[in-house]
Backbone as ProteinMPNN parsed JSONL, in Angstrom:
{"seq_chain_A": "MFEAKEAKSSYTYFSGALIIPPNQTSRFKVPLKIIDEHSGELKAIALARSKYSSASISVNGVKVFSLSTLSDLEEIQIENIMVKPDNEVEVKHEIFKENTIKKPLNISTFILASTKILRPHIKIKSIRIVSEGKEPRLLVKIANTGKSCPDKLWLLLIDTGIIVSRLKLPCLKPGEERDIELPFKTQLKVRQHLLSLRTVWTKLSRVYSEEVRLVNISTS", "coords_chain_A": {"N_chain_A": [[-10.622, 12.99, 27.341], [-9.08, 14.753, 29.964], [-7.908, 14.926, 33.252], [-6.757, 16.649, 36.056], [-5.487, 17.587, 39.322], [-6.261, 20.285, 39.743], [-7.447, 20.968, 37.389], [-9.458, 20.327, 34.486], [-10.064, 18.899, 31.369], [-11.54, 18.619, 28.129], [-11.063, 17.205, 24.955], [-11.162, 17.481, 21.394], [-9.689, 16.016, 18.676], [-8.27, 16.433, 15.537], [-6.479, 14.909, 12.986], [-4.221, 14.775, 10.144], [-4.625, 16.381, 6.954], [-5.989, 19.432, 5.981], [-6.78, 20.85, 3.06], [-6.895, 23.945, 1.616], [-7.809, 25.753, -1.077], [-6.706, 28.858, -2.686], [-8.567, 31.82, -1.905], [-10.863, 30.563, -1.004], [-13.202, 28.92, 1.234], [-13.335, 26.715, 3.974], [-15.543, 24.629, 5.765], [-16.383, 22.888, 8.744], [-17.662, 20.461, 11.109], [-17.24, 20.214, 14.646], [-17.54, 18.126, 17.189], [-17.85, 18.27, 20.777], [-17.264, 17.554, 24.18], [-18.58, 19.446, 26.703], [-17.061, 21.251, 29.255], [-16.541, 23.757, 30.33], [-18.145, 26.299, 28.913], [-17.245, 28.839, 28.378], [-14.516, 28.81, 28.267], [-13.084, 27.853, 26.014], [-10.582, 26.402, 23.857], [-8.432, 26.625, 21.03], [-6.256, 24.972, 18.888], [-3.923, 24.746, 16.258], [-2.026, 23.899, 13.31], [-0.775, 25.716, 10.674], [0.204, 25.587, 7.323], [1.627, 27.548, 5.012], [2.094, 28.029, 1.608], [2.595, 30.201, 0.15], [3.84, 33.459, 0.492], [2.054, 35.456, 0.403], [-0.292, 34.663, 1.467], [-3.224, 34.844, 3.49], [-5.118, 34.174, 6.443], [-8.132, 33.32, 8.177], [-9.961, 32.287, 11.056], [-13.028, 31.13, 12.206], [-15.222, 30.379, 14.887], [-18.255, 28.987, 15.463], [-19.461, 31.15, 14.165], [-18.079, 33.353, 15.109], [-15.258, 35.307, 14.683], [-12.093, 34.209, 15.558], [-9.439, 34.188, 15.018], [-7.046, 35.836, 13.004], [-4.761, 36.512, 10.466], [-2.665, 38.358, 8.464], [-0.298, 37.94, 7.098], [1.146, 35.01, 6.633], [3.652, 32.869, 7.954], [5.929, 30.317, 6.737], [5.372, 28.081, 8.34], [2.955, 28.101, 10.714], [2.085, 28.2, 14.048], [-0.907, 28.021, 15.669], [-2.718, 29.273, 18.363], [-5.426, 29.815, 20.382], [-7.18, 31.15, 23.1], [-9.901, 31.18, 25.518], [-12.406, 31.143, 24.116], [-15.823, 30.873, 23.014], [-17.489, 27.815, 23.24], [-19.457, 24.922, 22.225], [-21.544, 21.91, 22.366], [-21.807, 21.047, 19.676], [-19.884, 22.269, 17.384], [-19.255, 24.684, 14.825], [-16.737, 25.194, 12.592], [-14.947, 27.53, 10.673], [-12.663, 28.072, 8.143], [-10.924, 30.427, 6.384], [-9.198, 31.182, 3.425], [-7.138, 33.455, 1.796], [-5.526, 35.05, -0.955], [-3.668, 37.884, -1.108], [-2.387, 39.301, -3.085], [-2.402, 40.059, -6.452], [-1.694, 38.363, -9.575], [0.161, 36.452, -8.729], [1.643, 33.278, -7.941], [-0.749, 31.007, -7.074], [-1.1, 29.163, -4.336], [-2.227, 26.419, -2.255], [-3.507, 26.502, 1.172], [-2.546, 24.654, 3.962], [-3.975, 22.98, 6.684], [-3.298, 21.428, 9.715], [-3.236, 19.071, 12.479], [-5.448, 19.822, 14.21], [-7.046, 21.013, 17.067], [-9.678, 21.23, 19.335], [-10.789, 22.376, 22.434], [-12.31, 22.131, 25.683], [-11.9, 23.612, 28.714], [-11.449, 23.674, 32.219], [-9.974, 25.418, 34.745], [-8.697, 25.866, 37.983], [-7.762, 28.894, 38.718], [-5.005, 30.934, 39.801], [-4.792, 34.39, 40.865], [-2.791, 37.056, 40.889], [-2.671, 39.966, 42.472], [-1.721, 43.386, 42.553], [-1.935, 45.278, 45.307], [-1.173, 47.604, 46.707], [1.252, 50.289, 46.523], [4.173, 51.805, 47.704], [6.666, 54.357, 48.015], [9.59, 54.361, 49.779], [11.803, 56.526, 51.235], [13.817, 56.528, 53.117], [17.202, 56.302, 54.286], [20.06, 55.558, 52.123], [19.308, 54.746, 49.497], [16.171, 54.838, 47.819], [13.251, 52.693, 48.28], [10.863, 50.382, 46.999], [7.826, 49.542, 48.417], [5.692, 46.976, 48.195], [2.493, 45.623, 48.207], [1.108, 42.531, 47.635], [-1.466, 40.23, 46.597], [-3.118, 37.075, 46.483], [-5.892, 36.658, 44.813], [-7.189, 34.669, 43.584], [-8.192, 31.195, 42.962], [-6.415, 29.168, 43.389], [-3.01, 28.066, 44.008], [-0.197, 29.619, 42.493], [2.207, 28.13, 40.208], [4.73, 29.248, 39.754], [6.124, 32.476, 40.547], [6.736, 35.902, 39.904], [7.962, 39.262, 40.442], [8.204, 42.181, 38.625], [9.998, 45.139, 37.801], [9.543, 47.649, 35.509], [10.84, 49.704, 32.983], [9.8, 51.703, 30.553], [9.245, 49.417, 28.913], [11.519, 47.885, 29.365], [12.984, 45.521, 31.48], [14.082, 46.332, 34.609], [14.412, 45.427, 37.139], [14.067, 42.325, 38.769], [12.315, 39.983, 40.675], [12.07, 36.903, 42.164], [9.409, 35.274, 43.724], [8.047, 33.661, 46.685], [5.362, 31.354, 46.261], [1.955, 32.324, 46.536], [-0.758, 31.31, 48.569], [-4.314, 30.861, 47.959], [-6.076, 33.768, 48.877], [-3.995, 34.712, 50.421], [-1.795, 37.352, 51.486], [1.087, 39.46, 50.894], [3.878, 41.484, 51.833], [6.248, 43.087, 49.879], [9.594, 44.067, 49.355], [11.353, 46.114, 47.194], [14.322, 47.063, 45.546], [14.936, 50.462, 44.573], [16.312, 52.542, 42.545], [17.749, 55.814, 42.885], [17.964, 57.362, 40.54], [15.867, 56.424, 39.045], [13.658, 57.566, 40.093], [12.995, 60.051, 39.044], [11.934, 59.266, 36.691], [9.567, 58.181, 37.25], [6.907, 58.282, 36.289], [7.084, 56.825, 33.991], [7.409, 54.246, 34.674], [6.485, 50.854, 35.563], [4.957, 48.243, 37.495], [4.91, 44.735, 37.385], [3.238, 41.743, 37.948], [3.98, 38.383, 37.365], [2.932, 35.156, 36.718], [2.744, 31.535, 36.721], [0.674, 28.74, 35.816], [0.042, 25.437, 35.487], [1.593, 25.311, 33.112], [0.756, 27.597, 31.809], [0.923, 31.122, 31.274], [0.428, 34.068, 33.107], [-0.319, 37.537, 33.786], [-0.23, 40.754, 35.454], [-0.322, 44.264, 35.354], [0.723, 47.406, 36.717], [0.854, 50.902, 36.555], [3.284, 53.252, 37.801], [2.076, 55.702, 38.998], [0.91, 58.513, 40.831], [1.872, 57.568, 43.301], [2.314, 57.049, 46.739], [4.715, 58.596, 48.953], [7.129, 58.085, 51.494]], "CA_chain_A": [[-10.804, 13.678, 28.617], [-7.896, 14.811, 30.831], [-8.27, 15.514, 34.531], [-5.703, 16.778, 37.051], [-6.005, 18.013, 40.619], [-6.883, 21.605, 39.666], [-7.849, 21.246, 36.008], [-10.177, 19.278, 33.776], [-10.155, 19.301, 29.962], [-12.091, 17.721, 27.124], [-10.426, 17.53, 23.681], [-11.45, 16.834, 20.114], [-8.427, 16.11, 17.935], [-8.29, 16.039, 14.128], [-5.159, 14.83, 12.36], [-4.275, 14.728, 8.686], [-4.387, 17.667, 6.29], [-7.1, 20.124, 5.349], [-6.199, 21.647, 1.973], [-7.827, 25.011, 1.252], [-7.302, 26.537, -2.208], [-6.786, 30.311, -2.509], [-9.848, 32.509, -2.008], [-11.953, 29.647, -0.694], [-13.489, 28.715, 2.647], [-13.676, 25.347, 4.379], [-16.347, 24.556, 6.985], [-16.522, 21.525, 9.261], [-18.236, 20.335, 12.44], [-16.359, 19.674, 15.687], [-18.255, 17.802, 18.429], [-16.997, 18.466, 21.948], [-17.883, 17.459, 25.498], [-18.388, 20.761, 27.302], [-16.757, 21.368, 30.676], [-16.786, 25.179, 30.592], [-18.411, 26.839, 27.58], [-16.581, 30.129, 28.207], [-13.055, 28.626, 28.3], [-12.653, 27.008, 24.911], [-9.252, 26.619, 23.291], [-8.222, 26.105, 19.686], [-4.857, 24.859, 18.477], [-3.781, 24.211, 14.908], [-0.8, 24.228, 12.583], [-1.06, 26.136, 9.302], [1.356, 25.597, 6.42], [1.355, 28.418, 3.873], [3.081, 27.864, 0.539], [2.759, 31.511, -0.479], [3.994, 34.513, 1.5], [0.938, 36.385, 0.253], [-1.488, 34.036, 2.019], [-3.79, 35.281, 4.762], [-6.096, 33.196, 6.915], [-8.963, 33.653, 9.331], [-10.69, 31.147, 11.605], [-14.209, 31.478, 12.995], [-15.861, 29.284, 15.616], [-19.666, 29.297, 15.708], [-19.772, 32.458, 13.614], [-17.27, 34.411, 15.72], [-13.865, 35.239, 14.249], [-11.196, 34.075, 16.712], [-8.048, 34.295, 14.571], [-6.841, 36.447, 11.699], [-3.367, 36.879, 10.235], [-2.577, 38.792, 7.068], [0.916, 37.404, 6.477], [1.521, 33.758, 7.276], [4.985, 32.328, 7.701], [5.839, 28.987, 6.136], [4.695, 27.219, 9.309], [2.382, 28.953, 11.755], [1.385, 27.519, 15.133], [-2.037, 28.848, 16.084], [-3.287, 28.936, 19.667], [-6.372, 30.83, 20.837], [-7.841, 30.772, 24.343], [-11.084, 31.923, 25.978], [-13.435, 31.253, 23.084], [-17.076, 30.202, 23.347], [-17.66, 26.521, 22.574], [-20.7, 24.224, 22.536], [-21.388, 20.49, 22.02], [-21.678, 20.855, 18.229], [-19.267, 23.513, 16.927], [-18.971, 24.859, 13.4], [-15.477, 25.907, 12.381], [-14.782, 28.039, 9.31], [-11.303, 28.531, 7.84], [-10.929, 31.16, 5.116], [-7.857, 31.407, 2.876], [-7.124, 34.469, 0.744], [-4.262, 35.547, -1.509], [-3.936, 39.321, -1.189], [-1.639, 39.924, -4.176], [-2.758, 39.514, -7.758], [-0.607, 37.954, -10.479], [1.149, 35.631, -8.044], [1.311, 31.855, -7.977], [-1.745, 30.756, -6.036], [-0.919, 27.837, -3.75], [-3.203, 26.191, -1.184], [-3.155, 26.555, 2.587], [-2.766, 23.371, 4.631], [-4.22, 23.013, 8.127], [-3.132, 20.097, 10.312], [-3.2, 18.977, 13.942], [-6.49, 20.726, 14.709], [-7.553, 20.614, 18.381], [-10.626, 22.103, 20.023], [-10.847, 21.89, 23.809], [-13.053, 22.835, 26.722], [-11.031, 23.45, 29.883], [-11.75, 24.392, 33.451], [-8.79, 25.452, 35.605], [-8.728, 26.723, 39.166], [-6.659, 29.804, 38.41], [-4.59, 31.982, 40.733], [-4.752, 35.76, 40.34], [-1.895, 37.812, 41.756], [-3.061, 41.37, 42.334], [-0.949, 44.405, 43.266], [-2.93, 46.019, 46.085], [-0.688, 48.943, 47.068], [2.668, 50.576, 46.249], [4.699, 52.995, 48.376], [8.101, 54.619, 47.891], [10.198, 54.707, 51.066], [13.045, 57.242, 50.915], [14.752, 56.489, 54.235], [18.477, 55.687, 53.944], [20.768, 56.05, 50.941], [18.548, 54.489, 48.278], [14.743, 54.593, 48.058], [12.778, 51.339, 48.062], [9.437, 50.209, 46.751], [7.113, 48.596, 49.267], [4.576, 46.513, 47.369], [1.626, 44.603, 48.799], [0.444, 41.712, 46.629], [-2.418, 39.271, 47.162], [-3.673, 36.067, 45.585], [-7.349, 36.726, 44.873], [-7.707, 33.565, 42.794], [-8.704, 29.988, 43.607], [-5.366, 28.16, 43.538], [-1.657, 28.586, 44.208], [0.575, 29.58, 41.243], [3.384, 27.255, 40.196], [5.876, 30.146, 39.899], [5.671, 33.859, 40.701], [7.774, 36.929, 39.833], [7.596, 40.679, 40.45], [9.109, 42.886, 37.717], [9.957, 46.592, 37.656], [9.742, 47.85, 34.075], [11.055, 51.085, 32.54], [9.495, 51.807, 29.112], [9.356, 48.122, 28.26], [12.761, 47.188, 29.726], [12.987, 45.038, 32.86], [15.23, 46.866, 35.351], [14.539, 44.661, 38.378], [13.248, 41.113, 38.744], [12.356, 39.31, 41.969], [11.277, 35.675, 42.239], [8.712, 35.29, 45.008], [7.351, 32.441, 47.116], [4.002, 31.323, 45.734], [0.932, 32.674, 47.518], [-1.971, 30.511, 48.611], [-5.515, 31.683, 47.774], [-6.395, 34.635, 50.002], [-2.797, 35.157, 51.131], [-1.18, 38.621, 51.113], [2.493, 39.553, 51.291], [4.564, 42.752, 51.578], [7.502, 42.864, 49.162], [10.476, 45.227, 49.268], [12.08, 46.071, 45.93], [15.242, 48.202, 45.391], [14.43, 51.492, 43.67], [17.432, 53.468, 42.425], [17.38, 57.234, 42.914], [17.823, 57.892, 39.182], [14.587, 56.014, 38.477], [12.568, 58.322, 40.699], [12.595, 61.134, 38.138], [11.231, 58.63, 35.573], [8.526, 57.385, 37.893], [5.697, 58.218, 35.468], [7.321, 55.892, 32.888], [7.66, 52.923, 35.241], [5.342, 50.023, 35.93], [5.206, 46.984, 38.19], [4.158, 43.64, 36.772], [3.299, 40.399, 38.516], [3.931, 37.323, 36.353], [2.836, 33.857, 37.374], [2.407, 30.408, 35.855], [-0.175, 27.684, 36.349], [-0.128, 24.353, 34.522], [2.311, 25.707, 31.887], [0.204, 28.825, 31.25], [1.537, 32.324, 31.847], [-0.508, 35.159, 33.357], [0.357, 38.729, 34.308], [-1.003, 41.968, 35.732], [0.623, 45.383, 35.374], [0.243, 48.655, 37.308], [1.76, 52.028, 36.342], [3.699, 53.935, 39.03], [1.599, 57.085, 39.016], [0.22, 58.871, 42.081], [2.348, 56.664, 44.34], [2.648, 57.769, 47.971], [6.123, 58.572, 49.346], [7.34, 58.304, 52.922]], "C_chain_A": [[-9.513, 13.599, 29.423], [-8.296, 15.51, 32.117], [-7.073, 15.5, 35.464], [-6.329, 17.333, 38.324], [-6.771, 19.323, 40.523], [-7.308, 21.97, 38.247], [-8.558, 20.037, 35.412], [-10.391, 19.752, 32.346], [-10.795, 18.202, 29.133], [-11.554, 18.163, 25.769], [-11.106, 16.803, 22.525], [-10.264, 17.1, 19.206], [-8.631, 15.603, 16.516], [-6.861, 16.013, 13.607], [-5.334, 14.701, 10.85], [-4.017, 16.099, 8.102], [-5.68, 18.179, 5.677], [-6.499, 21.084, 4.329], [-7.242, 22.656, 1.5], [-7.228, 25.817, 0.104], [-7.428, 28.037, -1.942], [-8.199, 30.837, -2.72], [-11.041, 31.562, -1.867], [-12.067, 29.469, 0.817], [-13.852, 27.262, 2.892], [-14.445, 25.393, 5.694], [-16.467, 23.105, 7.428], [-17.039, 21.566, 10.693], [-17.222, 19.723, 13.4], [-17.2, 19.393, 16.931], [-17.312, 17.893, 19.624], [-17.818, 18.292, 23.22], [-17.554, 18.732, 26.27], [-18.149, 20.647, 28.806], [-16.994, 22.799, 31.139], [-16.936, 25.857, 29.239], [-17.694, 28.156, 27.317], [-15.058, 30.001, 28.113], [-12.594, 27.652, 27.231], [-11.268, 27.384, 24.42], [-9.182, 25.982, 21.91], [-6.732, 26.094, 19.393], [-4.814, 24.231, 17.089], [-2.414, 24.589, 14.357], [-1.181, 24.537, 11.145], [0.237, 26.17, 8.505], [0.984, 26.393, 5.182], [2.467, 28.271, 2.843], [3.283, 29.148, -0.252], [2.861, 32.564, 0.614], [2.892, 35.558, 1.413], [-0.376, 35.787, 0.757], [-1.919, 34.73, 3.307], [-4.878, 34.286, 5.146], [-6.897, 33.777, 8.06], [-9.721, 32.402, 9.747], [-11.844, 31.677, 12.44], [-14.752, 30.22, 13.658], [-17.274, 29.719, 15.976], [-20.011, 30.727, 15.315], [-18.985, 33.617, 14.182], [-15.819, 34.248, 15.286], [-12.952, 35.238, 15.466], [-9.734, 34.219, 16.324], [-8.013, 34.929, 13.196], [-5.387, 36.859, 11.578], [-3.186, 37.166, 8.758], [-1.351, 38.24, 6.358], [1.346, 36.161, 7.24], [2.966, 33.423, 6.976], [4.828, 30.956, 7.057], [5.063, 28.034, 7.035], [4.233, 28.079, 10.479], [1.659, 28.089, 12.786], [0.325, 28.459, 15.697], [-2.549, 28.352, 17.431], [-4.146, 30.087, 20.147], [-7.074, 30.304, 22.077], [-9.086, 31.624, 24.567], [-12.081, 32.188, 24.857], [-14.674, 30.479, 23.541], [-17.182, 28.902, 22.55], [-18.988, 25.911, 23.004], [-20.559, 22.768, 22.088], [-21.201, 20.227, 20.53], [-21.182, 22.167, 17.627], [-19.078, 23.512, 15.416], [-17.738, 25.743, 13.25], [-15.375, 26.3, 10.913], [-13.362, 28.567, 9.154], [-11.323, 29.158, 6.448], [-9.503, 31.456, 4.688], [-7.954, 32.406, 1.728], [-5.697, 34.757, 0.31], [-4.454, 37.034, -1.785], [-3.096, 40.033, -2.245], [-2.01, 39.24, -5.484], [-1.501, 39.149, -8.547], [0.527, 37.249, -9.737], [0.71, 34.18, -8.111], [0.418, 31.529, -6.792], [-1.634, 29.311, -5.558], [-1.852, 27.663, -2.558], [-2.616, 26.391, 0.209], [-3.487, 25.205, 3.208], [-2.955, 23.597, 6.129], [-4.083, 21.594, 8.663], [-3.158, 20.2, 11.832], [-4.177, 19.964, 14.571], [-7.049, 20.178, 16.015], [-8.524, 21.676, 18.883], [-10.84, 21.522, 21.419], [-11.772, 22.752, 24.653], [-12.341, 22.555, 28.033], [-11.536, 24.273, 31.057], [-10.556, 24.273, 34.378], [-9.087, 26.337, 36.816], [-7.517, 27.641, 39.086], [-6.295, 30.687, 39.605], [-4.712, 33.347, 40.064], [-3.952, 36.6, 41.326], [-2.103, 39.3, 41.498], [-2.126, 42.264, 43.146], [-1.938, 45.32, 43.982], [-2.468, 47.424, 46.448], [0.8, 49.051, 46.771], [3.043, 51.85, 47.001], [6.191, 53.116, 48.091], [8.611, 55.08, 49.246], [11.568, 55.3, 50.79], [14.042, 57.263, 52.059], [16.049, 55.801, 53.802], [19.04, 56.236, 52.65], [19.947, 55.892, 49.666], [17.076, 54.277, 48.623], [14.381, 53.136, 47.744], [11.287, 51.383, 47.742], [8.891, 49.185, 47.734], [5.811, 48.229, 48.562], [3.79, 45.452, 48.136], [0.927, 43.855, 47.671], [-0.466, 40.707, 47.328], [-2.846, 38.291, 46.079], [-5.186, 36.065, 45.77], [-8.001, 35.611, 44.072], [-8.096, 32.363, 43.638], [-7.667, 28.886, 43.75], [-4.021, 28.851, 43.712], [-0.903, 28.551, 42.882], [1.741, 28.61, 41.356], [4.666, 28.059, 40.389], [5.357, 31.575, 39.913], [6.861, 34.807, 40.686], [7.138, 38.313, 39.975], [8.644, 41.425, 39.642], [8.894, 44.391, 37.828], [10.384, 46.909, 36.233], [9.832, 49.336, 33.765], [10.909, 51.126, 31.03], [9.781, 50.499, 28.374], [10.579, 47.312, 28.616], [12.703, 46.792, 31.2], [14.248, 45.532, 33.558], [15.424, 46.15, 36.682], [13.577, 43.484, 38.314], [13.417, 40.386, 40.078], [11.462, 38.076, 41.919], [10.708, 35.546, 43.64], [8.212, 33.902, 45.386], [5.905, 32.489, 46.622], [2.984, 31.546, 46.852], [-0.246, 31.719, 47.424], [-3.181, 31.413, 48.362], [-5.853, 32.469, 49.041], [-5.19, 35.181, 50.745], [-2.296, 36.489, 50.581], [0.272, 38.63, 51.57], [3.032, 40.938, 50.946], [5.94, 42.457, 51.0], [8.293, 44.162, 49.124], [11.353, 45.079, 48.032], [13.023, 47.267, 45.854], [14.738, 49.166, 44.318], [15.48, 52.587, 43.58], [16.956, 54.918, 42.308], [17.143, 57.779, 41.513], [16.509, 57.48, 38.515], [13.434, 56.88, 38.975], [12.077, 59.442, 39.788], [11.837, 60.587, 36.926], [10.015, 57.849, 36.065], [7.293, 57.215, 37.01], [5.842, 57.261, 34.286], [7.459, 54.451, 33.369], [6.359, 52.174, 35.504], [5.832, 48.795, 36.682], [4.328, 45.911, 37.566], [4.332, 42.367, 37.588], [3.139, 39.402, 37.372], [3.877, 35.993, 37.088], [2.437, 32.782, 36.365], [1.502, 29.436, 36.601], [-0.409, 26.659, 35.255], [0.378, 24.771, 33.143], [1.719, 26.934, 31.204], [0.77, 30.027, 31.998], [0.483, 33.425, 31.948], [0.265, 36.364, 33.899], [-0.65, 39.823, 34.608], [-0.015, 43.103, 35.928], [-0.041, 46.643, 35.916], [1.288, 49.735, 37.059], [2.06, 52.714, 37.668], [3.346, 55.417, 38.952], [0.806, 57.3, 40.3], [0.577, 57.917, 43.218], [2.742, 57.481, 45.569], [4.111, 57.572, 48.329], [6.236, 58.839, 50.842], [8.818, 58.267, 53.244]], "O_chain_A": [[-8.919, 12.529, 29.556], [-8.943, 16.557, 32.089], [-6.44, 14.461, 35.648], [-7.542, 17.527, 38.4], [-7.821, 19.469, 41.15], [-7.506, 23.145, 37.938], [-8.298, 18.891, 35.78], [-10.846, 20.874, 32.125], [-10.615, 17.013, 29.4], [-11.577, 19.353, 25.453], [-11.56, 15.668, 22.663], [-9.875, 18.248, 18.989], [-9.106, 14.486, 16.31], [-6.119, 16.981, 13.768], [-6.447, 14.541, 10.348], [-3.276, 16.895, 8.679], [-6.373, 17.463, 4.955], [-5.791, 22.022, 4.694], [-8.324, 22.284, 1.046], [-6.225, 26.504, 0.301], [-8.185, 28.442, -1.06], [-8.93, 30.369, -3.592], [-12.075, 31.73, -2.514], [-11.159, 29.816, 1.573], [-14.586, 26.653, 2.113], [-14.059, 26.101, 6.624], [-16.633, 22.204, 6.605], [-16.882, 22.562, 11.399], [-16.45, 18.838, 13.031], [-17.541, 20.324, 17.661], [-16.117, 17.625, 19.499], [-18.927, 18.814, 23.33], [-16.383, 19.058, 26.467], [-18.93, 20.029, 29.53], [-17.571, 23.032, 32.201], [-15.963, 25.979, 28.495], [-17.544, 28.557, 26.162], [-14.377, 31.003, 27.897], [-11.813, 26.74, 27.502], [-10.835, 28.529, 24.547], [-9.79, 24.943, 21.654], [-6.034, 27.082, 19.622], [-5.568, 23.306, 16.786], [-1.74, 25.48, 14.872], [-1.827, 23.731, 10.475], [1.243, 26.715, 8.959], [0.135, 25.975, 4.396], [3.647, 28.378, 3.177], [4.052, 29.179, -1.213], [2.066, 32.568, 1.554], [2.809, 36.447, 2.26], [-1.448, 36.337, 0.505], [-1.086, 35.149, 4.11], [-5.481, 33.641, 4.288], [-6.41, 34.617, 8.817], [-10.078, 31.567, 8.916], [-11.664, 32.563, 13.276], [-14.743, 29.138, 13.071], [-17.469, 30.695, 16.7], [-20.743, 31.424, 16.018], [-19.199, 34.76, 13.778], [-15.217, 33.194, 15.489], [-13.015, 36.138, 16.303], [-8.874, 34.357, 17.194], [-8.829, 34.614, 12.33], [-4.838, 37.486, 12.484], [-3.508, 36.338, 7.906], [-1.365, 38.087, 5.136], [1.851, 36.252, 8.359], [3.45, 33.665, 5.871], [3.706, 30.489, 6.857], [4.21, 27.278, 6.57], [5.047, 28.712, 11.151], [0.74, 27.342, 12.45], [0.636, 29.562, 16.146], [-2.785, 27.158, 17.614], [-3.66, 31.208, 20.303], [-7.513, 29.154, 22.11], [-9.296, 32.64, 23.906], [-12.541, 33.314, 24.673], [-14.582, 29.554, 24.348], [-16.987, 28.892, 21.334], [-19.576, 26.317, 24.007], [-19.546, 22.419, 21.483], [-20.507, 19.281, 20.155], [-21.975, 23.077, 17.387], [-18.782, 22.482, 14.81], [-17.705, 26.881, 13.717], [-15.678, 25.506, 10.022], [-12.912, 29.406, 9.936], [-11.689, 28.512, 5.465], [-8.692, 31.925, 5.487], [-8.748, 32.229, 0.804], [-4.771, 34.711, 1.12], [-5.299, 37.412, -2.596], [-3.097, 41.264, -2.293], [-1.943, 38.017, -5.609], [-0.395, 39.577, -8.218], [1.701, 37.421, -10.066], [-0.469, 33.891, -8.316], [0.794, 31.752, -5.641], [-2.011, 28.371, -6.258], [-2.23, 28.644, -1.918], [-1.4, 26.442, 0.393], [-4.579, 24.674, 3.006], [-2.182, 24.319, 6.759], [-4.685, 20.664, 8.127], [-3.108, 21.295, 12.392], [-3.789, 20.828, 15.358], [-7.475, 19.024, 16.078], [-8.225, 22.87, 18.856], [-11.049, 20.318, 21.57], [-11.986, 23.932, 24.376], [-12.19, 21.398, 28.426], [-11.986, 25.408, 30.902], [-10.164, 23.17, 34.758], [-9.658, 27.419, 36.682], [-6.39, 27.225, 39.351], [-7.176, 31.137, 40.337], [-4.732, 33.443, 38.837], [-4.383, 36.826, 42.457], [-1.752, 39.818, 40.438], [-1.782, 41.944, 44.284], [-2.69, 46.052, 43.338], [-3.283, 48.345, 46.493], [1.521, 48.053, 46.764], [2.325, 52.848, 46.945], [6.892, 52.115, 47.944], [8.126, 56.068, 49.798], [12.411, 54.647, 50.174], [15.044, 57.972, 51.968], [16.013, 54.833, 53.043], [18.568, 57.25, 52.136], [19.896, 56.807, 48.844], [16.763, 53.61, 49.609], [15.11, 52.441, 47.037], [10.562, 52.289, 48.156], [9.434, 48.088, 47.864], [4.94, 49.076, 48.362], [4.368, 44.496, 48.652], [0.24, 44.46, 46.849], [-0.265, 40.376, 48.496], [-2.924, 38.644, 44.903], [-5.7, 35.538, 46.757], [-9.219, 35.598, 43.895], [-8.305, 32.47, 44.846], [-7.995, 27.783, 44.185], [-3.913, 30.07, 43.58], [-0.959, 27.533, 42.191], [2.207, 28.306, 42.454], [5.578, 27.626, 41.092], [4.292, 31.864, 39.367], [7.867, 34.568, 41.355], [5.961, 38.514, 39.678], [9.837, 41.324, 39.928], [7.761, 44.862, 37.934], [11.456, 46.491, 35.793], [9.01, 50.129, 34.224], [11.779, 50.646, 30.304], [10.466, 50.48, 27.351], [10.68, 46.153, 28.213], [12.411, 47.62, 32.062], [15.358, 45.192, 33.149], [16.49, 46.255, 37.29], [12.436, 43.613, 37.871], [14.538, 40.199, 40.549], [10.262, 38.175, 41.666], [11.43, 35.69, 44.628], [7.98, 33.062, 44.517], [5.301, 33.561, 46.574], [3.131, 31.03, 47.96], [-0.68, 31.361, 46.329], [-3.076, 32.626, 48.539], [-5.909, 31.909, 50.136], [-5.345, 36.034, 51.619], [-2.357, 36.736, 49.377], [0.651, 37.917, 52.499], [2.695, 41.502, 49.905], [6.705, 41.674, 51.562], [7.731, 45.231, 48.89], [12.012, 44.057, 47.842], [12.581, 48.394, 46.074], [14.19, 48.752, 43.296], [15.537, 53.465, 44.441], [15.915, 55.207, 41.719], [16.225, 58.573, 41.307], [16.082, 58.101, 37.542], [12.368, 56.925, 38.36], [10.885, 59.747, 39.76], [11.177, 61.342, 36.213], [9.506, 56.968, 35.372], [6.695, 56.139, 36.977], [4.849, 56.916, 33.645], [7.609, 53.538, 32.558], [5.29, 52.768, 35.646], [6.974, 48.365, 36.523], [3.159, 46.144, 37.258], [5.458, 41.963, 37.882], [2.267, 39.56, 36.517], [4.687, 35.737, 37.979], [1.876, 33.071, 35.308], [1.548, 29.32, 37.825], [-0.99, 26.973, 34.216], [-0.314, 24.608, 32.139], [2.152, 27.279, 30.105], [1.057, 29.957, 33.193], [-0.257, 33.682, 30.999], [1.374, 36.216, 34.411], [-1.768, 39.824, 34.092], [1.011, 42.934, 36.588], [-1.204, 46.923, 35.623], [2.473, 49.523, 37.317], [1.209, 52.76, 38.556], [4.226, 56.272, 38.853], [0.126, 56.399, 40.79], [-0.285, 57.507, 43.996], [3.429, 58.495, 45.446], [4.689, 56.521, 48.051], [5.541, 59.695, 51.39], [9.202, 58.432, 54.402]]}, "name": "protein", "num_of_chains": 1, "seq": "MFEAKEAKSSYTYFSGALIIPPNQTSRFKVPLKIIDEHSGELKAIALARSKYSSASISVNGVKVFSLSTLSDLEEIQIENIMVKPDNEVEVKHEIFKENTIKKPLNISTFILASTKILRPHIKIKSIRIVSEGKEPRLLVKIANTGKSCPDKLWLLLIDTGIIVSRLKLPCLKPGEERDIELPFKTQLKVRQHLLSLRTVWTKLSRVYSEEVRLVNISTS"}
């Protein structure tokens, strides 16, 4: 059990090595003290000795992970899965190419957790383009609609996947709103339909984001 000011977690940790031959399935039970049944997490390390190995992991009959081509060492992390006090985990290993050397899949450092975090949520409430002066500007209203303050907060302007402007912001308390002014070059205005704004924030080493496309934006 781990408890911090704004988070509480329960962990079940398995060490050692689970060796799964090709085209076989391993099933095992994982007991867990439940804090929040809807916020389960799974972490594991998979070692594949064949580049033709694929693996899938199911928790309580629900597939939560699948990868068709494993690297030599794969770190697996899945969040927001359903957990209960007595969990059944199933790991399936397949070799998808015939006439190849069939080597086993090793699973180690298996962790199942139940976590409850008071999370912030940084929402973009409104966007306006102000054209007064030489260069237009974006006026953005953001709000923290979550239950805690983020550790770090950024506002990004993105053009077809490329960050063209980045602004680090003061962290907002729950319920707090703030108006942000962001430079907006004239040449970007003709590409407005390709642009998006993204808020990115962290909380207890986790990264969250929300993105809004710049369509039907008012201009003044």
